[in-house]
N, C-alpha and C positions, 0 to 999 in steps of 0.2 A: 494097662494102663493105669489101673484105680490103684494099683499098688506102686506104681513112679511115683505119680502125683502125692501120695500119702508120703512118701519119703524125700520129697522136695522139701528143702527148709520152707518157715511160714513165710517170709518176705518173698521169696520166689513165688509161691503162688498165689501172694496179694499182688505182686507186678503181674502175673500172669490173667489173673481175675480183671484188673485194670485195663489190660489192653482188649478183652473179649467184649465187644458189644453187641447190639441185639439182634443183628444178624448172624453175628460167628454165635451166638447161645441158640439161635432159630437152627445153623447147619446142624450143630453138633446135637441136638436133639432129635431131628431129622434122620441124620446117622443112625445114631443109637436105634431108633424105633424101627427101621430098615434092617439094620444086621439083626435084631431080635425077629423081625418078621422073618429073614431069610433062614434064622437056626431054626423057629418053629413052622419050618413052610409046610410039613408034612399034615401039623395039626391045620393047619389053616387050610388046608387044600381038601384038606376031610370034610370040613364045615363048609364049604365052599365059598370061602373069602380068600379066592386066588383070583388074580387078572386076567390067569390064561395067556399067558404071553411065549408059553411055549421058549423059553428062554436056551433050554437045553437045547436045540437046533442048534446053536450058536456056540456050542462048547463050555457056556456058562451053568456050573452048579451054582446051588444058595451060598456055601463055603467060599467060591472064587468071587463070585459078586459080593457078598460082604466085604472082602478083603478089598475089589476095585473102590467099592462106596467109601472105605475106611481109607485107603489112599487117597482118594481125590479130597474127602473131605480134610483130612490132616492139611493135603499141600494148600488146600483154601485157606485155613485157619493159619498158615506158617506166612502166607503172602501178605493175607489182611494185618498180621502182628507186625511184621517187616515193614509195612507201611503205614504203622498206626501214629497217629496224633492226636495229641491230648485235645479233648473237650472240654468246654467251660464246664458241663454238667458234671464232671469227672472230677473235678478240681479238689474237692473235699478228701477224696479217695486217695489222688495223688499227695497231697498234703499228709495223708497220715501212711503213706508208705515213704516218703521220705522222711518224717521224723522218725520211723521205723530205723531207717540205715542210717541217718544219724547219730541216734541212741546207741548205736553197735557199732558205730564208727564205721562204716562202709562207705569209705569215700568213693573209693572206684567206681564203687555202684551207682552211688549217688550222680557223679559226673557223667555217666553213662546216658544214663536216666534223662538227666535235665538238659543235656547239650542237645538233646533233638525235642526237647519239648520248652526250652525255656521261653521262647517267643510266646508261646500260647500262655504260659504263664503271665507274661508280660501284659497281654492280651486281656487278659482276665482281670489281671489287678487292676488295669486301668478303664477297665468296663468298654473294648473296643470290639467284640465281638455284637454281631448285628444284632441279638435280643436284649444286651445290655445296653446299648447306644438308644436303643427303641424303649427300653424302659427308663434310660433316663431323661430322652426327650419326653416322654408320657410325665415324669415326674416332675419336670421343670413346670409344666402347664398346669401344675396343681399349686406352685407358689405363687405369692403377692410380691412386686417389683416397690421398691421404696425409691424416693426421690434421688436418692446420691444412687442408686443404680441406673436410673435414666440418665444422671449424669455423664457415669463413665462408660455406659454404653455409646453416647452421642460421642463422645472424645475417640472411642473406639470404631466409631462408623457402625456400630450395630444398632437394631431397632428393635425396642423391648415393648409388650403390651401385656397390660393384666387381663387374664381371660374372664369372660364372665360369670356368674354364680353356676350359672346351667353344665356349662362345658367344666367347668371345674368338677362338679358332682360326678360328670361321665369319665372325667379322666379317673377321679377316685376308686370309681366303681372298676374301670378295666385295672388299674394297679392291685385293688384287692383278689382279681381273678388271676392276675398272671404271678410266676413262680416270682420268690424274693432271691432276686440276682443282688441283693446286697450281700448276702450271706458269701455268694461264689467268690467276689471283691475281696471281702474280709476275709475268706481263708485263702486264696492268691497272696494278698499282702503280708498275713503272717508268716507264708510258707517263705516269700522273699525275705522278709527281715531276719528269720532262722536261719536263713544260709549266710545271709549276708554278716549277722552279727557273731557267727560262730567261727571265733577265733583259728582253731585247728584245722576246720573245712577252707578258710581262706588261703592258710598256711600250705593245703594240699594244693589247692587249685593252684598257687603262685609257681608251685614246684612240678606239679602234672598236667594241669591244665589251665595255662596263664589267660589263653585268649577264652576261656567260657568266662573267667573273674571277668576279663577286660569288656567282656558283654554287660554284666551287671553292672556296670558304669552308667547304664543308659536309663536305667530304673530311676525316677525323680522322685523322693521321698525324704522324711526329715531325718532317715538313720543313714544316707547316702554319703553325709560327710565321714561319720565313724566307718562304715567300710573303705573311702577313700582311704583314710588313713591309714587303715589296719593293711590294705592292700598295695600299697604303694612303699609302706615300711616293711611288708614281708621281701617286697621288690628287691629294694634297696639292700638287705641284709643277706639276701640269698646269691653268692656270687655266679650261680650257675642260670640264674634268672634271664627271662629275655630282655628286661632290662640292659642287663648288660651285655649280651647280644647284639641287640639293636644298637646302642649309641655307638660300640667299638666299630659296626659297619656301617653307620653313618653318619664317617667324616667329610663327605663331598661339602662344597661349599659352592652360593650361587652368588655370587656381587658379598654381601655384607652377611648373610644368612644363610644357612644349611639347608641343602635341598635334601628333603625326606623322602625316600626312597621307598614305593608304595609297599614292595615286599616288608618293611619291617611295620608290622599291621598296628604294636601300639602305638608306636610314634607316629604313624600318620592318623591313627584315631587322635592321639590327643593335639597332634600341631596343624592336621589338615581338615578342618583349620585351628588355628590356636585359639578361639573363642572357648573352644570344649574346656581347654585346660584351666583358661582364666574362671568356668562356670565350677570345675571341679574344685578349685583351686589345689592344684597338683605339686605347689612349692612346699606348702605345708607340711606334710609327713616327710619328703626330701629333706627339707631344711631343718625341721624340728630331728630329726636323726644323726645328721652329720654334728649337730650341735653336740645331742647327746653322746655319739661316738667320740667326738674331741674333750668332751669330759670324763669319759671313761677311761681315754687316752692317758689324761695328765693323772690320773687317780692310780696309774697301772705302773709297776715296776719294769714292765719289758714294753715300752712304745719302739717300732718298728720304725716308724715315721724319723725316727730324731738318728738312726743307723744310716751311713751311708750305701745306695743300691744301686749299681750304676744298670740295672735291668728295668728300675722304676720307670725310666723317663720315657721308654718304648713301649713295649709289652705289658710291664709290670704293673702300668699306672691302671690298665683294664681289670687287675685283680683289687684295684683300692675302691672301695668304697667312698671315701672321702673326693677322691677322684671325680669318679662315677656320678656322683652327687653334684658336685660343682659343672662337670660336662653338661647334667642335664640341664641346669639351670642356663648356661649357655645357649643351649639348644631352643630350650623354652622363649627366653626372653629375647632371641632374635628371630626367630620365629613372631612372634608379638609384634617388635618393632616393626618388619618388613608387613604384616599382614595390618597395618591399623588400626590394634589394637589399642584403646586409650584407658592404660592402666599399667602400672611399672613392673606388675606380676611380681611385688617381691621383691625385688634384687634386692633391697636392703639387708636382705640376708647373709649377703657378702660382708657387711660391716661386723654381723656376729662370727664368723667363718675367722675372718683375719685377726678379731680381739681374742678367737679361741687359740688361732695356731701361733699368733704371738705370746701367750701364754705358755702353751706347751713347748713351744723353742727353746725356753728360758733353761732347760735342764740341757738343752744340746752343747755338747762337747766336740770342738773342731778338732777332727784328726787328719796327720797326713797321711791320704789314702791315693794320692795322684791329682790331677787336674779333674775338676769335674763344673759346668758353669752355674749347678747348685749344690751347696755344703749337704744339704739333706732333702729326702721327698717334702718335709715341712716347710722349705726355700721353696722349692718347685711350685707347691700349693698355694704359699703367698703372691710368685707370678703370677700364677695362672688368673688368681681371683685381680690382679691389678691389671694383668693386660687384657681378660674378658670385660670389665669397665670400662677401660680404654676404647676396645674396639666398639662400645655401644655407640660410647660418644664420636667416634669416629666415622662413623656410619651416616653422620649427617651431613658427609661431603656427596652421597651417593642418594641420598632420599628426598624428594621434592620438600619445599619448606611450606607448601599450601597443604602437605599430610596431616590430620588433623591429630595423630598422636606425636608430631612434634613441633606443634606451633607455640613457638617461647611467647609467653605473654610479660614476661619482666625479667631483666638481667639480675635483680638480686637473689638472696638467698630463699624466697619463699618456697615450698613444696606446690609442685604441678603434678599432681598423679597421674594425670593423664598422659603427661608429656615423658616418653621414655627416658629419651636424651637428656632432660633436664635432671630426672629423678637419677641417673648414672652420676651424673656430675657431681651433685650432693652426697651421695652415696660415696665417691670417690674421694671427697672431699676429707669424710670422715678416716677414710680407711687412711689416707694419707698421714697425716694428723697422727694416727695411732702408732703408725712405723715410724715417723720420723723422729716421735717421743719416745720410742722404747729404747728399754736398757736391752734388751735381748736380742736386738738386731746389729750386725758389726755396720761399722761407718760405709764400708765397701758397697756390701750390700744393701745398704737403704738407698744409696745412691743408685744403684743397680734397678733399684725399684722407681725410683722418682724419676729418673730421667725418661720415662715412660709417658707420664703424663703430660710433662716438659713437652717431649716428643709433638704431644697430640694436640698442645696447648697455642704452640708457635706453629702448627699447621692450618690452624683453622685462623690464626693471626693474618695470614696469607692471602685469604678469600673475603672478600668486600663484602659478599653477600653472608656472609658466617659471622658479621663483627659482632652481633648481638650474642651468638653462642660465645665468642672469644672473651667476650666482658664478662658473661656470666660464670665461664670456667677460672677467668683471672681472678674474678671476686672469690669464686669458693674456694681457691688452693690460698690465696691471701687469709681468709675468715678462718677458715680449717676447723670450723663448726656452728651452729647455728646460734648462738648465744651471742647478742650483740654486746660490742663494749666489754668483751671478755678480757680478763687480765692475761695477754697468752704470749709474753714476750720470748718467752724460749722456742715457742714452737715458732715464731717467725725470724729470729735469729738463724734457726737452724736452718729453716726454708732458704734464709737469703744465701747462708754456704752452698747451698746447694746449688741455688741459682747460678753462682760464679763459676761453678763448672759446665754450664751450659756452653755449646757449640757455640762459636759467635761467628764460624765460618759460614755455617748452613743456615743462620739464624737470624734473626733483627737485632743488631748489637745494641740500637737505641733502644728497643722495647724493652730489650733483656736487662739495660741499668735502670729503664725505667719503673721496672717488677722489681726489682732490687733495692729500689730507693723508696719507694712505697710502703713496702717492708720495714727498712730500717726508719721511716719518717714516722711509724706507727707507733 
């Protein structure tokens, strides 16, 4: 046994030593002493150091008894190890073990050990174990509160009082006697920082242990933003990741939003509730990656999005990081809209997507490859962006107007960041202007895209209760930009040209004529 232990790698011995606790060492020492006693039984018997149990009557010789003790003790130790849970007192050794594994790039071992112990590390980092809570409570009793502390405490419904000198002295003496639990918290925080900021380890988690990587999102710290960026960037980069799998298997809708399947663990974590996605700011890494990828494609000599691909519009799009990223935004924004999140969830990224897709599409050369609704994947992505923004606006037909994140304060073009529908109108306004003034998109496809918001506009016009939203959308389409009194005759003339194509049978002709007249008068 000693030889086997000696042959084990140092890290494995360190892991075993970590999992052995006081009771385990006590059992091991007792077993070793008993086996030595059995081996030298005759000697002890000669000196009268025998309990005289006459174990030979049961067929037990010293060697057999030694074997039985050895087996029982080994089974006991193995059971204890299998049910091992990290204690706060062991966090320093645990940190040392993880550091050694990371330095040797033994990421699979890091995953195996962390999976069972990550909650214990969180507890230690947040000082949520019993003695840590007690230490924090006693330490607070030694602190003096200032007027500003009493002010905020009163606002939060709490009561504070300064301890008298004698009690503070007692608490300080107790703190001197108690172990320094701050060291444990510091080691746990250092360990989590090491894990979450190690790029190679994050990439390994995304590929092999995505849900462990997701659990690390629960840890609130100043370096969480850096981890969120790296984790979601890796998710969108790796086409075999759970992000692609879960989004493809979560296309079912409920009214105007997606019904998140509980089995899609990542999406459920982010969007049930959607406030978690808001707190993490998950739009940032996904949106920035799409922008970066579009820039890279623009500098590439082979851009697959410029080539017609009949499979792209069905299964092929689920292998496309651009489409999956845009679909992620769609799920996120619709979830926030339905759950009354008062923030636009940075849907203004659509403006950047449309701008770069329009730039990249300038290299598109139309080929006679048969009839397709979209000339290229880029054309389909443009359609998806415009269609998504129109969906958010159209959702107002089904949302109670008293819901806080759709209350319209004004029909002018001022930002209302807590109103997702108005933010969608303002973002769509900018995107439509870029499309209409683009030199890279054909007139036919411009009309194909522009008639989608026109359809939404005159749908709003039919509802009396949505009259303010109709005015807001109408003002936005006519303005085309936030800049007031902008000399933008070209845009307005082009918009009027497309407005003349609106179906007058299914829409109000008087309103269409007034819309065109207002544009021409400007």
